[in-house]
CHARMM internal coordinates of N, CA and C (Angstrom, degrees):
IC EDIT
DIST 1 N 1 CA 1.5026
DIST 1 CA 1 C 1.5004
ANGL 1 N 1 CA 1 C 108.86
DIST 1 C 2 N 1.3001
ANGL 1 CA 1 C 2 N 122.07
DIHE 1 N 1 CA 1 C 2 N -38.41
DIST 2 N 2 CA 1.4243
ANGL 1 C 2 N 2 CA 122.30
DIHE 1 CA 1 C 2 N 2 CA -175.71
DIST 2 CA 2 C 1.5385
ANGL 2 N 2 CA 2 C 109.99
DIHE 1 C 2 N 2 CA 2 C -67.07
DIST 2 C 3 N 1.3938
ANGL 2 CA 2 C 3 N 115.07
DIHE 2 N 2 CA 2 C 3 N -32.69
DIST 3 N 3 CA 1.4633
ANGL 2 C 3 N 3 CA 116.73
DIHE 2 CA 2 C 3 N 3 CA 179.17
DIST 3 CA 3 C 1.5232
ANGL 3 N 3 CA 3 C 111.01
DIHE 2 C 3 N 3 CA 3 C -71.29
DIST 3 C 4 N 1.3444
ANGL 3 CA 3 C 4 N 117.62
DIHE 3 N 3 CA 3 C 4 N -37.55
DIST 4 N 4 CA 1.4437
ANGL 3 C 4 N 4 CA 120.20
DIHE 3 CA 3 C 4 N 4 CA 177.13
DIST 4 CA 4 C 1.5185
ANGL 4 N 4 CA 4 C 111.47
DIHE 3 C 4 N 4 CA 4 C -62.50
DIST 4 C 5 N 1.3583
ANGL 4 CA 4 C 5 N 115.97
DIHE 4 N 4 CA 4 C 5 N -39.14
DIST 5 N 5 CA 1.4202
ANGL 4 C 5 N 5 CA 118.85
DIHE 4 CA 4 C 5 N 5 CA 178.48
DIST 5 CA 5 C 1.5904
ANGL 5 N 5 CA 5 C 112.14
DIHE 4 C 5 N 5 CA 5 C -67.16
DIST 5 C 6 N 1.3345
ANGL 5 CA 5 C 6 N 115.25
DIHE 5 N 5 CA 5 C 6 N -32.41
DIST 6 N 6 CA 1.4219
ANGL 5 C 6 N 6 CA 120.17
DIHE 5 CA 5 C 6 N 6 CA 178.22
DIST 6 CA 6 C 1.5304
ANGL 6 N 6 CA 6 C 109.92
DIHE 5 C 6 N 6 CA 6 C -69.17
DIST 6 C 7 N 1.3453
ANGL 6 CA 6 C 7 N 116.93
DIHE 6 N 6 CA 6 C 7 N -40.71
DIST 7 N 7 CA 1.4592
ANGL 6 C 7 N 7 CA 120.46
DIHE 6 CA 6 C 7 N 7 CA -179.96
DIST 7 CA 7 C 1.5083
ANGL 7 N 7 CA 7 C 109.57
DIHE 6 C 7 N 7 CA 7 C -63.65
DIST 7 C 8 N 1.3338
ANGL 7 CA 7 C 8 N 114.42
DIHE 7 N 7 CA 7 C 8 N -44.50
DIST 8 N 8 CA 1.4923
ANGL 7 C 8 N 8 CA 119.29
DIHE 7 CA 7 C 8 N 8 CA -179.08
DIST 8 CA 8 C 1.4923
ANGL 8 N 8 CA 8 C 110.69
DIHE 7 C 8 N 8 CA 8 C -62.44
DIST 8 C 9 N 1.3161
ANGL 8 CA 8 C 9 N 115.48
DIHE 8 N 8 CA 8 C 9 N -40.46
DIST 9 N 9 CA 1.4744
ANGL 8 C 9 N 9 CA 118.74
DIHE 8 CA 8 C 9 N 9 CA -179.74
DIST 9 CA 9 C 1.5056
ANGL 9 N 9 CA 9 C 111.75
DIHE 8 C 9 N 9 CA 9 C -65.46
DIST 9 C 10 N 1.3919
ANGL 9 CA 9 C 10 N 117.36
DIHE 9 N 9 CA 9 C 10 N -41.47
DIST 10 N 10 CA 1.4197
ANGL 9 C 10 N 10 CA 120.68
DIHE 9 CA 9 C 10 N 10 CA -179.64
DIST 10 CA 10 C 1.5370
ANGL 10 N 10 CA 10 C 111.48
DIHE 9 C 10 N 10 CA 10 C -68.21
DIST 10 C 11 N 1.2890
ANGL 10 CA 10 C 11 N 116.89
DIHE 10 N 10 CA 10 C 11 N -33.07
DIST 11 N 11 CA 1.4634
ANGL 10 C 11 N 11 CA 121.74
DIHE 10 CA 10 C 11 N 11 CA 179.53
DIST 11 CA 11 C 1.5460
ANGL 11 N 11 CA 11 C 108.78
DIHE 10 C 11 N 11 CA 11 C -67.24
DIST 11 C 12 N 1.3429
ANGL 11 CA 11 C 12 N 118.13
DIHE 11 N 11 CA 11 C 12 N -36.52
DIST 12 N 12 CA 1.4157
ANGL 11 C 12 N 12 CA 122.89
DIHE 11 CA 11 C 12 N 12 CA 178.84
DIST 12 CA 12 C 1.5429
ANGL 12 N 12 CA 12 C 107.30
DIHE 11 C 12 N 12 CA 12 C -67.63
DIST 12 C 13 N 1.3261
ANGL 12 CA 12 C 13 N 118.57
DIHE 12 N 12 CA 12 C 13 N -42.07
DIST 13 N 13 CA 1.4513
ANGL 12 C 13 N 13 CA 120.49
DIHE 12 CA 12 C 13 N 13 CA -179.96
DIST 13 CA 13 C 1.5117
ANGL 13 N 13 CA 13 C 112.05
DIHE 12 C 13 N 13 CA 13 C -63.16
DIST 13 C 14 N 1.3412
ANGL 13 CA 13 C 14 N 115.61
DIHE 13 N 13 CA 13 C 14 N -42.81
DIST 14 N 14 CA 1.4419
ANGL 13 C 14 N 14 CA 120.00
DIHE 13 CA 13 C 14 N 14 CA -177.63
DIST 14 CA 14 C 1.5742
ANGL 14 N 14 CA 14 C 108.24
DIHE 13 C 14 N 14 CA 14 C -66.32
DIST 14 C 15 N 1.3756
ANGL 14 CA 14 C 15 N 115.98
DIHE 14 N 14 CA 14 C 15 N -32.54
DIST 15 N 15 CA 1.4261
ANGL 14 C 15 N 15 CA 119.24
DIHE 14 CA 14 C 15 N 15 CA 179.95
DIST 15 CA 15 C 1.5718
ANGL 15 N 15 CA 15 C 109.19
DIHE 14 C 15 N 15 CA 15 C -63.88
DIST 15 C 16 N 1.2821
ANGL 15 CA 15 C 16 N 116.70
DIHE 15 N 15 CA 15 C 16 N -44.14
DIST 16 N 16 CA 1.4632
ANGL 15 C 16 N 16 CA 116.19
DIHE 15 CA 15 C 16 N 16 CA -177.11
DIST 16 CA 16 C 1.5067
ANGL 16 N 16 CA 16 C 109.17
DIHE 15 C 16 N 16 CA 16 C -74.76
DIST 16 C 17 N 1.3075
ANGL 16 CA 16 C 17 N 119.55
DIHE 16 N 16 CA 16 C 17 N -27.08
DIST 17 N 17 CA 1.5009
ANGL 16 C 17 N 17 CA 121.48
DIHE 16 CA 16 C 17 N 17 CA 175.36
DIST 17 CA 17 C 1.4771
ANGL 17 N 17 CA 17 C 111.88
DIHE 16 C 17 N 17 CA 17 C -66.40
DIST 17 C 18 N 1.3723
ANGL 17 CA 17 C 18 N 116.89
DIHE 17 N 17 CA 17 C 18 N -39.34
DIST 18 N 18 CA 1.4839
ANGL 17 C 18 N 18 CA 122.73
DIHE 17 CA 17 C 18 N 18 CA 178.17
DIST 18 CA 18 C 1.5002
ANGL 18 N 18 CA 18 C 109.00
DIHE 17 C 18 N 18 CA 18 C -64.38
DIST 18 C 19 N 1.2950
ANGL 18 CA 18 C 19 N 120.27
DIHE 18 N 18 CA 18 C 19 N -44.46
DIST 19 N 19 CA 1.4386
ANGL 18 C 19 N 19 CA 124.13
DIHE 18 CA 18 C 19 N 19 CA -177.87
DIST 19 CA 19 C 1.5373
ANGL 19 N 19 CA 19 C 109.38
DIHE 18 C 19 N 19 CA 19 C -63.49
DIST 19 C 20 N 1.3238
ANGL 19 CA 19 C 20 N 117.27
DIHE 19 N 19 CA 19 C 20 N -38.37
DIST 20 N 20 CA 1.4453
ANGL 19 C 20 N 20 CA 121.47
DIHE 19 CA 19 C 20 N 20 CA 179.28
DIST 20 CA 20 C 1.4922
ANGL 20 N 20 CA 20 C 110.06
DIHE 19 C 20 N 20 CA 20 C -71.61
DIST 20 C 21 N 1.4196
ANGL 20 CA 20 C 21 N 118.61
DIHE 20 N 20 CA 20 C 21 N -34.96
DIST 21 N 21 CA 1.4262
ANGL 20 C 21 N 21 CA 124.20
DIHE 20 CA 20 C 21 N 21 CA -179.58
DIST 21 CA 21 C 1.5356
ANGL 21 N 21 CA 21 C 108.42
DIHE 20 C 21 N 21 CA 21 C -68.03
DIST 21 C 22 N 1.3346
ANGL 21 CA 21 C 22 N 118.00
DIHE 21 N 21 CA 21 C 22 N -39.43
DIST 22 N 22 CA 1.4143
ANGL 21 C 22 N 22 CA 121.11
DIHE 21 CA 21 C 22 N 22 CA -178.61
DIST 22 CA 22 C 1.5354
ANGL 22 N 22 CA 22 C 111.12
DIHE 21 C 22 N 22 CA 22 C -64.78
DIST 22 C 23 N 1.3196
ANGL 22 CA 22 C 23 N 115.82
DIHE 22 N 22 CA 22 C 23 N -31.91
DIST 23 N 23 CA 1.4886
ANGL 22 C 23 N 23 CA 122.97
DIHE 22 CA 22 C 23 N 23 CA 176.45
DIST 23 CA 23 C 1.5744
ANGL 23 N 23 CA 23 C 110.94
DIHE 22 C 23 N 23 CA 23 C -61.75
DIST 23 C 24 N 1.3318
ANGL 23 CA 23 C 24 N 112.76
DIHE 23 N 23 CA 23 C 24 N -40.80
DIST 24 N 24 CA 1.4789
ANGL 23 C 24 N 24 CA 118.63
DIHE 23 CA 23 C 24 N 24 CA -176.19
DIST 24 CA 24 C 1.5244
ANGL 24 N 24 CA 24 C 112.98
DIHE 23 C 24 N 24 CA 24 C -95.50
DIST 24 C 25 N 1.2997
ANGL 24 CA 24 C 25 N 117.62
DIHE 24 N 24 CA 24 C 25 N 14.95
DIST 25 N 25 CA 1.4702
ANGL 24 C 25 N 25 CA 119.76
DIHE 24 CA 24 C 25 N 25 CA -177.59
DIST 25 CA 25 C 1.5017
ANGL 25 N 25 CA 25 C 113.76
DIHE 24 C 25 N 25 CA 25 C -59.39
DIST 25 C 26 N 1.3185
ANGL 25 CA 25 C 26 N 115.98
DIHE 25 N 25 CA 25 C 26 N -42.79
DIST 26 N 26 CA 1.4576
ANGL 25 C 26 N 26 CA 118.35
DIHE 25 CA 25 C 26 N 26 CA -177.87
DIST 26 CA 26 C 1.5068
ANGL 26 N 26 CA 26 C 111.83
DIHE 25 C 26 N 26 CA 26 C -62.85
DIST 26 C 27 N 1.3559
ANGL 26 CA 26 C 27 N 115.00
DIHE 26 N 26 CA 26 C 27 N -48.63
DIST 27 N 27 CA 1.5018
ANGL 26 C 27 N 27 CA 118.68
DIHE 26 CA 26 C 27 N 27 CA 179.10
DIST 27 CA 27 C 1.5363
ANGL 27 N 27 CA 27 C 110.40
DIHE 26 C 27 N 27 CA 27 C -61.47
DIST 27 C 28 N 1.3261
ANGL 27 CA 27 C 28 N 116.91
DIHE 27 N 27 CA 27 C 28 N -39.77
DIST 28 N 28 CA 1.5008
ANGL 27 C 28 N 28 CA 119.76
DIHE 27 CA 27 C 28 N 28 CA -178.27
DIST 28 CA 28 C 1.5014
ANGL 28 N 28 CA 28 C 107.31
DIHE 27 C 28 N 28 CA 28 C -64.71
DIST 28 C 29 N 1.3200
ANGL 28 CA 28 C 29 N 118.87
DIHE 28 N 28 CA 28 C 29 N -43.12
DIST 29 N 29 CA 1.4749
ANGL 28 C 29 N 29 CA 120.83
DIHE 28 CA 28 C 29 N 29 CA -178.18
DIST 29 CA 29 C 1.5247
ANGL 29 N 29 CA 29 C 110.78
DIHE 28 C 29 N 29 CA 29 C -63.21
DIST 29 C 30 N 1.3029
ANGL 29 CA 29 C 30 N 116.80
DIHE 29 N 29 CA 29 C 30 N -37.93
DIST 30 N 30 CA 1.5004
ANGL 29 C 30 N 30 CA 119.71
DIHE 29 CA 29 C 30 N 30 CA 177.30
DIST 30 CA 30 C 1.5500
ANGL 30 N 30 CA 30 C 110.13
DIHE 29 C 30 N 30 CA 30 C -65.62
DIST 30 C 31 N 1.2932
ANGL 30 CA 30 C 31 N 116.47
DIHE 30 N 30 CA 30 C 31 N -43.61
DIST 31 N 31 CA 1.4149
ANGL 30 C 31 N 31 CA 119.10
DIHE 30 CA 30 C 31 N 31 CA 179.40
DIST 31 CA 31 C 1.5687
ANGL 31 N 31 CA 31 C 113.62
DIHE 30 C 31 N 31 CA 31 C -66.65
DIST 31 C 32 N 1.3178
ANGL 31 CA 31 C 32 N 115.70
DIHE 31 N 31 CA 31 C 32 N -39.41
DIST 32 N 32 CA 1.4903
ANGL 31 C 32 N 32 CA 121.02
DIHE 31 CA 31 C 32 N 32 CA 179.11
DIST 32 CA 32 C 1.4890
ANGL 32 N 32 CA 32 C 107.81
DIHE 31 C 32 N 32 CA 32 C -67.73
DIST 32 C 33 N 1.3547
ANGL 32 CA 32 C 33 N 120.16
DIHE 32 N 32 CA 32 C 33 N -39.05
DIST 33 N 33 CA 1.4716
ANGL 32 C 33 N 33 CA 122.39
DIHE 32 CA 32 C 33 N 33 CA -179.36
DIST 33 CA 33 C 1.5070
ANGL 33 N 33 CA 33 C 110.06
DIHE 32 C 33 N 33 CA 33 C -65.41
DIST 33 C 34 N 1.2956
ANGL 33 CA 33 C 34 N 116.60
DIHE 33 N 33 CA 33 C 34 N -42.48
DIST 34 N 34 CA 1.4925
ANGL 33 C 34 N 34 CA 121.43
DIHE 33 CA 33 C 34 N 34 CA 178.67
DIST 34 CA 34 C 1.5412
ANGL 34 N 34 CA 34 C 110.14
DIHE 33 C 34 N 34 CA 34 C -62.01
DIST 34 C 35 N 1.3295
ANGL 34 CA 34 C 35 N 117.00
DIHE 34 N 34 CA 34 C 35 N -46.64
DIST 35 N 35 CA 1.4099
ANGL 34 C 35 N 35 CA 122.69
DIHE 34 CA 34 C 35 N 35 CA -177.16
DIST 35 CA 35 C 1.5081
ANGL 35 N 35 CA 35 C 109.02
DIHE 34 C 35 N 35 CA 35 C -65.85
DIST 35 C 36 N 1.3026
ANGL 35 CA 35 C 36 N 119.37
DIHE 35 N 35 CA 35 C 36 N -39.50
DIST 36 N 36 CA 1.4252
ANGL 35 C 36 N 36 CA 122.65
DIHE 35 CA 35 C 36 N 36 CA -178.70
DIST 36 CA 36 C 1.5224
ANGL 36 N 36 CA 36 C 111.22
DIHE 35 C 36 N 36 CA 36 C -66.79
DIST 36 C 37 N 1.3302
ANGL 36 CA 36 C 37 N 115.90
DIHE 36 N 36 CA 36 C 37 N -41.62
DIST 37 N 37 CA 1.4798
ANGL 36 C 37 N 37 CA 122.10
DIHE 36 CA 36 C 37 N 37 CA 179.65
DIST 37 CA 37 C 1.5126
ANGL 37 N 37 CA 37 C 109.27
DIHE 36 C 37 N 37 CA 37 C -62.50
DIST 37 C 38 N 1.3330
ANGL 37 CA 37 C 38 N 117.98
DIHE 37 N 37 CA 37 C 38 N -46.56
DIST 38 N 38 CA 1.4384
ANGL 37 C 38 N 38 CA 122.61
DIHE 37 CA 37 C 38 N 38 CA -179.77
DIST 38 CA 38 C 1.5099
ANGL 38 N 38 CA 38 C 111.28
DIHE 37 C 38 N 38 CA 38 C -65.37
DIST 38 C 39 N 1.2848
ANGL 38 CA 38 C 39 N 119.26
DIHE 38 N 38 CA 38 C 39 N -41.36
DIST 39 N 39 CA 1.4823
ANGL 38 C 39 N 39 CA 121.91
DIHE 38 CA 38 C 39 N 39 CA -178.22
DIST 39 CA 39 C 1.5474
ANGL 39 N 39 CA 39 C 106.09
DIHE 38 C 39 N 39 CA 39 C -66.34
DIST 39 C 40 N 1.3353
ANGL 39 CA 39 C 40 N 120.45
DIHE 39 N 39 CA 39 C 40 N -46.02
DIST 40 N 40 CA 1.4294
ANGL 39 C 40 N 40 CA 124.29
DIHE 39 CA 39 C 40 N 40 CA -179.12
DIST 40 CA 40 C 1.5334
ANGL 40 N 40 CA 40 C 110.71
DIHE 39 C 40 N 40 CA 40 C -56.53
DIST 40 C 41 N 1.2970
ANGL 40 CA 40 C 41 N 116.06
DIHE 40 N 40 CA 40 C 41 N -49.62
DIST 41 N 41 CA 1.5041
ANGL 40 C 41 N 41 CA 118.51
DIHE 40 CA 40 C 41 N 41 CA 178.49
DIST 41 CA 41 C 1.4917
ANGL 41 N 41 CA 41 C 112.72
DIHE 40 C 41 N 41 CA 41 C -60.87
DIST 41 C 42 N 1.3270
ANGL 41 CA 41 C 42 N 117.73
DIHE 41 N 41 CA 41 C 42 N -38.19
DIST 42 N 42 CA 1.4664
ANGL 41 C 42 N 42 CA 117.85
DIHE 41 CA 41 C 42 N 42 CA 179.49
DIST 42 CA 42 C 1.5443
ANGL 42 N 42 CA 42 C 110.83
DIHE 41 C 42 N 42 CA 42 C -67.47
DIST 42 C 43 N 1.3434
ANGL 42 CA 42 C 43 N 113.56
DIHE 42 N 42 CA 42 C 43 N -38.98
DIST 43 N 43 CA 1.5158
ANGL 42 C 43 N 43 CA 115.61
DIHE 42 CA 42 C 43 N 43 CA -178.73
DIST 43 CA 43 C 1.5354
ANGL 43 N 43 CA 43 C 108.40
DIHE 42 C 43 N 43 CA 43 C -65.64
DIST 43 C 44 N 1.3137
ANGL 43 CA 43 C 44 N 118.25
DIHE 43 N 43 CA 43 C 44 N -39.74
DIST 44 N 44 CA 1.4749
ANGL 43 C 44 N 44 CA 119.41
DIHE 43 CA 43 C 44 N 44 CA -178.74
DIST 44 CA 44 C 1.5079
ANGL 44 N 44 CA 44 C 110.05
DIHE 43 C 44 N 44 CA 44 C -67.11
DIST 44 C 45 N 1.2834
ANGL 44 CA 44 C 45 N 120.37
DIHE 44 N 44 CA 44 C 45 N -39.03
DIST 45 N 45 CA 1.4413
ANGL 44 C 45 N 45 CA 122.40
DIHE 44 CA 44 C 45 N 45 CA 178.04
DIST 45 CA 45 C 1.5535
ANGL 45 N 45 CA 45 C 110.43
DIHE 44 C 45 N 45 CA 45 C -64.53
DIST 45 C 46 N 1.3481
ANGL 45 CA 45 C 46 N 115.97
DIHE 45 N 45 CA 45 C 46 N -48.33
DIST 46 N 46 CA 1.4441
ANGL 45 C 46 N 46 CA 117.87
DIHE 45 CA 45 C 46 N 46 CA -178.42
DIST 46 CA 46 C 1.5506
ANGL 46 N 46 CA 46 C 111.53
DIHE 45 C 46 N 46 CA 46 C -65.56
DIST 46 C 47 N 1.3434
ANGL 46 CA 46 C 47 N 119.09
DIHE 46 N 46 CA 46 C 47 N -36.07
DIST 47 N 47 CA 1.3852
ANGL 46 C 47 N 47 CA 120.75
DIHE 46 CA 46 C 47 N 47 CA 178.77
DIST 47 CA 47 C 1.5613
ANGL 47 N 47 CA 47 C 110.07
DIHE 46 C 47 N 47 CA 47 C -67.38
DIST 47 C 48 N 1.2861
ANGL 47 CA 47 C 48 N 117.36
DIHE 47 N 47 CA 47 C 48 N -41.14
DIST 48 N 48 CA 1.4282
ANGL 47 C 48 N 48 CA 122.89
DIHE 47 CA 47 C 48 N 48 CA 178.79
DIST 48 CA 48 C 1.5167
ANGL 48 N 48 CA 48 C 108.86
DIHE 47 C 48 N 48 CA 48 C -62.16
DIST 48 C 49 N 1.2735
ANGL 48 CA 48 C 49 N 114.68
DIHE 48 N 48 CA 48 C 49 N -41.21
DIST 49 N 49 CA 1.5380
ANGL 48 C 49 N 49 CA 119.74
DIHE 48 CA 48 C 49 N 49 CA -177.70
DIST 49 CA 49 C 1.4876
ANGL 49 N 49 CA 49 C 107.64
DIHE 48 C 49 N 49 CA 49 C -66.44
DIST 49 C 50 N 1.3101
ANGL 49 CA 49 C 50 N 119.49
DIHE 49 N 49 CA 49 C 50 N -40.06
DIST 50 N 50 CA 1.4354
ANGL 49 C 50 N 50 CA 120.78
DIHE 49 CA 49 C 50 N 50 CA -179.96
DIST 50 CA 50 C 1.5412
ANGL 50 N 50 CA 50 C 112.31
DIHE 49 C 50 N 50 CA 50 C -65.90
DIST 50 C 51 N 1.3475
ANGL 50 CA 50 C 51 N 115.68
DIHE 50 N 50 CA 50 C 51 N -40.01
DIST 51 N 51 CA 1.4214
ANGL 50 C 51 N 51 CA 120.16
DIHE 50 CA 50 C 51 N 51 CA 175.95
DIST 51 CA 51 C 1.4651
ANGL 51 N 51 CA 51 C 110.94
DIHE 50 C 51 N 51 CA 51 C -60.89
DIST 51 C 52 N 1.3554
ANGL 51 CA 51 C 52 N 118.46
DIHE 51 N 51 CA 51 C 52 N -47.52
DIST 52 N 52 CA 1.4405
ANGL 51 C 52 N 52 CA 120.76
DIHE 51 CA 51 C 52 N 52 CA 179.36
DIST 52 CA 52 C 1.5113
ANGL 52 N 52 CA 52 C 112.08
DIHE 51 C 52 N 52 CA 52 C -60.94
DIST 52 C 53 N 1.3326
ANGL 52 CA 52 C 53 N 117.96
DIHE 52 N 52 CA 52 C 53 N -37.45
DIST 53 N 53 CA 1.4381
ANGL 52 C 53 N 53 CA 123.03
DIHE 52 CA 52 C 53 N 53 CA -179.45
DIST 53 CA 53 C 1.5155
ANGL 53 N 53 CA 53 C 108.30
DIHE 52 C 53 N 53 CA 53 C -65.48
DIST 53 C 54 N 1.3027
ANGL 53 CA 53 C 54 N 118.44
DIHE 53 N 53 CA 53 C 54 N -45.63
DIST 54 N 54 CA 1.4559
ANGL 53 C 54 N 54 CA 121.83
DIHE 53 CA 53 C 54 N 54 CA 179.97
DIST 54 CA 54 C 1.5357
ANGL 54 N 54 CA 54 C 110.59
DIHE 53 C 54 N 54 CA 54 C -63.22
DIST 54 C 55 N 1.3171
ANGL 54 CA 54 C 55 N 117.12
DIHE 54 N 54 CA 54 C 55 N -40.32
DIST 55 N 55 CA 1.4860
ANGL 54 C 55 N 55 CA 120.51
DIHE 54 CA 54 C 55 N 55 CA -177.64
DIST 55 CA 55 C 1.5190
ANGL 55 N 55 CA 55 C 108.04
DIHE 54 C 55 N 55 CA 55 C -67.85
DIST 55 C 56 N 1.3497
ANGL 55 CA 55 C 56 N 119.95
DIHE 55 N 55 CA 55 C 56 N -41.75
DIST 56 N 56 CA 1.4301
ANGL 55 C 56 N 56 CA 122.89
DIHE 55 CA 55 C 56 N 56 CA -177.74
DIST 56 CA 56 C 1.5572
ANGL 56 N 56 CA 56 C 109.26
DIHE 55 C 56 N 56 CA 56 C -67.30
DIST 56 C 57 N 1.3392
ANGL 56 CA 56 C 57 N 117.26
DIHE 56 N 56 CA 56 C 57 N -41.33
DIST 57 N 57 CA 1.4752
ANGL 56 C 57 N 57 CA 119.86
DIHE 56 CA 56 C 57 N 57 CA 177.67
DIST 57 CA 57 C 1.4914
ANGL 57 N 57 CA 57 C 110.02
DIHE 56 C 57 N 57 CA 57 C -63.30
DIST 57 C 58 N 1.3448
ANGL 57 CA 57 C 58 N 118.32
DIHE 57 N 57 CA 57 C 58 N -41.08
DIST 58 N 58 CA 1.4848
ANGL 57 C 58 N 58 CA 120.83
DIHE 57 CA 57 C 58 N 58 CA -178.10
DIST 58 CA 58 C 1.5458
ANGL 58 N 58 CA 58 C 107.26
DIHE 57 C 58 N 58 CA 58 C -64.19
DIST 58 C 59 N 1.3822
ANGL 58 CA 58 C 59 N 116.41
DIHE 58 N 58 CA 58 C 59 N -41.43
DIST 59 N 59 CA 1.4501
ANGL 58 C 59 N 59 CA 119.07
DIHE 58 CA 58 C 59 N 59 CA -177.46
DIST 59 CA 59 C 1.5216
ANGL 59 N 59 CA 59 C 109.71
DIHE 58 C 59 N 59 CA 59 C -64.60
DIST 59 C 60 N 1.3646
ANGL 59 CA 59 C 60 N 118.64
DIHE 59 N 59 CA 59 C 60 N -39.90
DIST 60 N 60 CA 1.4210
ANGL 59 C 60 N 60 CA 120.23
DIHE 59 CA 59 C 60 N 60 CA 179.45
DIST 60 CA 60 C 1.5229
ANGL 60 N 60 CA 60 C 112.31
DIHE 59 C 60 N 60 CA 60 C -67.14
DIST 60 C 61 N 1.3384
ANGL 60 CA 60 C 61 N 116.07
DIHE 60 N 60 CA 60 C 61 N -37.66
DIST 61 N 61 CA 1.5078
ANGL 60 C 61 N 61 CA 117.63
DIHE 60 CA 60 C 61 N 61 CA -179.22
DIST 61 CA 61 C 1.5097
ANGL 61 N 61 CA 61 C 109.92
DIHE 60 C 61 N 61 CA 61 C -67.60
DIST 61 C 62 N 1.3933
ANGL 61 CA 61 C 62 N 117.83
DIHE 61 N 61 CA 61 C 62 N -32.51
DIST 62 N 62 CA 1.4416
ANGL 61 C 62 N 62 CA 118.51
DIHE 61 CA 61 C 62 N 62 CA -178.70
DIST 62 CA 62 C 1.5241
ANGL 62 N 62 CA 62 C 109.79
DIHE 61 C 62 N 62 CA 62 C -76.60
END
COOR INIT
IC SEED 1 N 1 CA 1 C
IC BUILD
């Protein structure tokens, strides 16, 4: 019985957490979009840098 009570209590907590999360959905989406955009630009820069490094090394070896 104590386990059932614990499950019921946790489900109630998750329910209030979900309602609070839905309230902040717009702000969270804005933050996630900004983070994704920044990460994507950093990945593109680093990948371009690696390609340039490989090309310059190949040119030097030749």
